[in-house]
C-alpha positions in Angstrom: 76.8 102.6 123.3 74.4 105.5 122.9 71.8 105.5 120.1 72.5 108.1 117.5 69.5 107.2 115.3 68.3 110.8 114.9 68.8 112.3 111.5 72.0 114.1 110.9 72.7 117.2 108.9 74.5 116.8 105.5 76.1 120.2 106.1 77.5 119.0 109.4 78.8 115.8 107.7 80.5 117.8 105.0 82.1 120.1 107.6 83.3 117.2 109.6 84.6 115.5 106.5 86.8 118.5 105.7 88.2 118.6 109.2 88.8 114.8 109.3 90.3 114.4 105.9 92.8 117.3 106.5 93.9 115.5 109.7 94.3 112.2 107.9 96.3 113.8 105.1 98.7 115.3 107.6 99.1 111.9 109.4 99.7 109.9 106.2 102.2 112.4 104.9 104.0 112.8 108.3 104.5 109.1 108.5 105.0 108.6 104.7 102.4 105.8 104.7 104.2 103.8 107.4 102.3 102.3 110.3 100.9 99.3 112.1 98.4 96.7 110.8 96.0 94.3 112.5 97.8 91.4 110.8 101.4 92.3 111.7 101.2 91.0 115.2 99.3 87.8 114.2 102.4 86.6 112.3 104.7 86.6 115.4 105.7 83.1 116.2 104.2 83.2 119.7 100.8 84.5 118.5 100.8 81.9 115.6 101.6 79.1 118.1 98.3 80.0 120.0 96.1 79.9 116.9 95.2 76.1 117.0 93.8 76.5 120.5 90.5 78.5 120.7 90.9 79.9 124.2 94.5 80.9 123.6 93.6 82.4 120.2 90.9 84.5 121.8 93.3 85.5 124.6 96.0 86.7 122.2 93.4 88.6 120.2 92.0 90.3 123.3 95.5 91.2 124.5 96.6 92.7 121.2 93.3 94.7 120.9 93.2 95.9 124.5 96.9 96.8 124.6 97.8 97.3 121.0 100.9 99.4 121.3 102.2 97.6 124.4 101.8 94.2 122.8 103.6 95.3 119.7 106.4 96.9 121.7 106.7 93.7 123.8 106.9 91.5 120.6 109.1 94.1 118.8 106.6 94.6 115.9 107.8 97.5 113.8 105.6 99.8 111.6 105.8 99.0 107.9 104.7 100.5 104.5 101.9 98.6 102.8 101.3 99.0 99.0 97.6 99.1 99.6 98.1 102.2 101.7 99.8 104.0 98.8 97.1 102.9 96.3 94.3 104.2 98.6 96.1 107.4 99.4 96.6 108.0 95.6 92.9 107.4 95.0 92.0 109.8 97.7 94.3 112.5 96.5 93.1 112.1 92.9 89.5 112.5 94.0 90.5 115.5 96.1 92.1 117.0 93.0 88.9 116.4 91.0 86.8 118.1 93.7 89.1 121.1 94.4 91.5 121.5 91.5 94.3 121.8 94.1 97.7 121.0 92.4 99.1 119.8 95.8 96.7 116.9 95.7 97.8 115.8 92.2 101.4 116.2 93.2 101.0 113.9 96.2 99.0 111.4 94.1 101.9 111.3 91.6 104.3 110.6 94.4 102.2 107.7 95.7 101.8 106.2 92.2 105.6 106.5 91.6 106.2 104.7 94.9 104.0 101.9 93.7 105.8 101.5 90.4 109.2 101.5 92.2 108.1 98.9 94.8 106.3 96.4 92.6 107.3 92.8 93.2 109.8 91.5 90.6 109.5 88.4 88.5 105.9 88.7 87.4 104.1 89.3 84.1 103.2 92.9 85.2 103.0 95.2 88.1 102.2 93.3 91.3 102.3 93.9 95.0 102.0 91.9 98.2 101.8 92.6 101.9 105.0 93.3 104.0 104.1 90.5 106.4 103.3 86.8 106.1 99.6 85.7 106.2 99.0 82.3 107.7 95.5 80.8 108.3 93.8 77.4 108.1 94.7 76.0 104.7 96.6 79.2 103.8 100.3 80.1 103.7 101.1 83.4 102.0 104.7 84.6 102.5 105.3 88.3 102.6 105.6 89.9 99.1 103.3 87.3 97.5 101.2 89.2 94.9 97.6 89.8 96.1 95.0 90.4 93.4 93.0 92.8 95.4 96.0 95.1 96.0 96.8 95.1 92.2 93.2 95.9 91.4 92.9 98.8 93.8 96.3 100.2 92.5 94.9 99.7 89.0 91.9 101.8 89.9 94.2 104.6 91.0 96.4 104.4 87.9 93.3 104.4 85.7 91.9 107.5 87.4 95.3 109.2 87.1 95.4 108.6 83.4 91.9 110.0 82.9 92.9 113.1 84.8 96.3 113.7 83.3 96.4 111.8 80.0 99.9 110.6 81.0 100.6 107.4 79.0 102.7 106.1 81.9 99.6 105.6 83.9 97.7 103.8 81.1 100.8 101.5 80.7 100.6 100.7 84.4 96.9 99.8 84.1 97.7 97.4 81.3 100.7 96.0 83.1 98.5 95.2 86.2 96.0 93.5 83.9 98.7 91.4 82.4 99.8 90.3 85.8 96.2 89.4 86.7 95.8 87.4 83.5 99.0 85.5 83.7 99.9 85.2 87.4 96.6 84.9 89.2 95.1 81.4 88.7 91.6 80.9 87.4 89.8 78.1 89.2 87.3 76.3 86.8 84.0 75.2 88.2 81.7 72.4 87.1 79.1 74.9 85.8 81.6 76.4 83.3 82.3 79.5 85.4 85.7 80.4 86.8 86.9 82.2 89.9 90.0 84.2 90.0 92.2 83.4 93.0 93.2 85.8 95.7 96.9 85.1 95.3 99.0 82.7 93.1 98.9 80.1 95.9 95.5 80.6 97.4 92.7 78.3 96.3 89.9 79.8 98.2 87.0 81.0 96.0 86.5 84.5 97.3 83.9 86.7 95.7 85.3 90.1 96.3 88.8 89.1 95.0 87.2 87.5 91.9 85.2 90.7 91.1 88.1 93.0 91.8 90.1 91.2 89.1 87.1 91.2 86.7 86.5 95.0 87.3 90.2 95.8 86.6 90.1 93.8 83.3 87.0 95.6 82.2 88.5 99.0 83.1 91.6 98.1 81.2 89.6 97.2 78.1 87.8 100.6 78.5 91.1 102.4 78.5 93.0 100.4 75.9 90.4 98.8 73.7 92.3 95.5 73.8 89.8 92.6 73.6 92.2 90.1 75.2 91.5 91.6 78.6 87.8 90.6 78.3 88.3 86.9 77.5 87.8 85.6 81.1 85.5 88.3 82.3 82.1 86.7 81.6 82.8 83.3 83.2 84.2 85.1 86.2 81.2 87.4 86.5 78.9 84.4 86.2 80.6 82.7 89.1 79.7 85.4 91.5 76.3 86.5 90.0 75.0 82.9 90.0 76.0 82.4 93.6 74.2 85.4 95.0 71.8 84.1 97.7 68.0 84.5 97.4 68.1 87.4 99.9 70.5 89.3 97.8 73.7 88.7 99.9 77.0 87.0 99.1 79.1 85.2 101.6 82.8 86.0 101.7 83.5 82.9 99.6 82.3 79.5 98.6 83.0 76.4 100.8 83.0 72.7 100.3 83.4 70.3 103.2 86.4 68.7 101.6 88.3 72.0 101.5 91.0 72.7 104.2 89.8 76.3 104.8 88.0 78.1 107.6 84.4 77.4 107.0 83.0 80.1 109.3 85.0 82.8 107.4 84.0 81.7 104.0 80.3 81.5 104.9 80.2 84.8 106.7 78.3 87.8 105.2 80.2 90.8 106.4 79.9 94.5 105.8 83.1 95.6 104.0 83.4 92.6 101.7 79.8 93.1 100.7 80.7 96.7 99.9 83.6 95.6 97.8 81.4 93.3 95.7 78.8 96.0 95.2 81.3 98.6 94.2 82.9 96.3 91.7 79.5 95.4 90.2 78.7 99.1 90.1 81.8 100.0 88.1 81.4 97.1 85.7 77.8 97.9 85.1 78.6 101.6 84.5 81.1 100.6 81.8 78.6 98.2 80.2 75.9 100.8 80.2 78.4 103.2 78.6 78.7 101.0 75.5 80.6 97.8 76.3 79.0 94.9 74.6 78.8 92.4 77.5 76.0 89.8 77.6 75.3 90.1 81.3 73.9 93.6 81.5 70.5 92.7 82.9 71.9 90.2 85.4 74.5 92.8 86.6 71.7 95.3 87.1 69.5 92.9 88.9 72.3 91.6 91.2 73.3 95.1 92.1 69.8 96.1 92.9 69.1 93.1 95.2 72.6 93.2 96.6 72.2 96.9 97.5 68.8 96.3 99.1 70.3 93.6 101.4 73.3 95.8 102.2 71.1 98.8 103.0 68.5 96.9 105.1 70.6 94.3 106.9 74.2 95.6 107.3 73.6 99.0 109.0 72.4 99.7 112.6 69.8 102.4 112.9 72.4 104.9 114.1 74.6 104.3 111.1 77.1 101.9 112.5 78.1 99.0 110.2 77.1 95.5 111.3 77.9 92.0 110.0 76.1 88.8 109.7 77.2 87.8 113.2 76.0 91.0 114.8 77.1 94.5 115.8 80.3 93.9 117.8 83.1 94.4 117.4 82.6 97.4 115.1 85.7 97.5 112.9 87.1 100.7 111.3 87.5 99.0 108.0 83.7 98.4 107.9 83.1 102.0 109.1 85.1 103.3 106.1 83.2 101.0 103.7 79.9 102.0 105.2 80.7 105.6 104.0 82.5 104.7 100.7 80.1 102.2 99.2 76.9 104.3 99.7 78.7 107.4 98.5 79.8 105.8 95.3 76.4 104.1 94.7 74.4 107.3 95.5 74.5 108.1 91.8 72.3 105.1 91.1 70.5 104.8 94.5 69.6 108.3 95.8 68.8 107.0 99.3 72.4 105.9 99.6 73.6 109.5 100.1 71.8 109.7 103.4 73.2 106.3 104.4 76.8 107.6 103.8 76.1 110.7 105.8 74.7 108.9 108.7 77.6 106.4 108.8 80.1 109.2 108.5 78.6 111.0 111.5 78.7 107.8 113.6 82.3 107.1 112.7 83.3 110.7 113.3 81.8 110.5 116.8 82.9 107.0 117.8 86.0 105.9 115.8 88.1 109.1 115.6 90.8 110.4 118.0 89.7 114.0 118.5 93.3 115.1 119.0 94.8 114.2 115.6 92.0 112.6 113.7 93.6 109.1 113.6 91.2 106.2 113.5 90.5 103.6 116.2 90.7 100.0 115.2 87.7 98.4 116.9 84.9 99.2 119.3 83.7 96.5 121.7 80.8 96.8 124.1 83.0 97.8 127.0 86.2 99.2 125.4 87.7 100.6 122.3 91.0 99.3 120.7 92.9 102.5 119.9 95.4 100.9 117.6 96.1 103.2 114.6 96.2 101.0 111.5 97.7 102.9 108.6 96.3 100.6 105.8 93.3 99.0 107.6 91.9 102.3 109.0 93.6 105.5 108.2 94.0 104.9 104.4 90.6 103.4 103.9 88.9 106.2 105.8 90.8 108.8 103.9 89.6 107.2 100.6 86.0 107.2 101.9 86.0 110.8 103.0 87.5 111.9 99.6 84.5 110.2 98.0 82.0 111.9 100.2 83.6 115.3 99.4 83.6 114.5 95.7 79.9 113.5 96.0 79.2 116.9 97.6 
């Protein structure tokens, strides 16, 4: 892969962002949010049967990455609509409306938000959404439709922004409804030190930092919109769980692991790019609300954790040319990490001025290496010797759309 470490022009990045985001808007709208996903094929019975065997697992992964469309056709995998796609598309459109004032952006955002309301999973304490496929892994069995806290929190971010823009009470009610779901349906896992960790789903007992903070961030934003103190009750112990487990170098692993737990140790101990970005963006939002007047006793700890966490993220999780990297190295370069390498620095640039240049550099790298020049669709992964050209609606297209909208709002 060529080295693109030379400085790039912010004007060029903005110009490319306008071109790329227009292409992604057309693609999302033309397909009404329907598409493939990296995890759809992994739940096929033949692929699942190979998972306990390392060589077979690697072979099936290589097959589905190298021949993504052929493998899905062979196994009769159909494109699906994922609620996270609609939440991200709504956020992107709302940020586009804020940047341009174009009524078409607000109209499309309203459509995506209405879709979310109409397709919420029934039988829960509030608005909740799951994935349209099963997710099975070591120690994990999550049937399709199981509420996922991260999806609810991202949707909550979209509804909160919609309320701030429009003043429509329907959106504030949706924000509160999501918070009720997170309070009553998502378990809180108590720890020996008096902290708690919010679960990823009602049945998932892994202690995952980004999921925990997504829930905490939504509860804080709900309090900011409604003034209801009940949403703050579990926030401090949840924040303490993650803040007190930040590593000395400023990083967080994906989650916490004990040898007695039946989960995948390597995953939980991994420091990766996009989950680190999720953690930093949640801390940034919470700290902003605290500094805006919320009386929360962790202000200094939040600021310190964000400072050291961003320093690690900036110095350790980017290649010199702007490509995102993980704790295990550069390859494969994943489109989800590419989107986060743009979105996180763009959002944090208000607090860390050097982050703006970081976002621009990553944007130019992704534009050159992870984009189909014909229609703007995103590639899934880049390996040293080939690129997986699977178009992932949720994993790639929607996340990149959200990231580009933030860059243009930043401009």
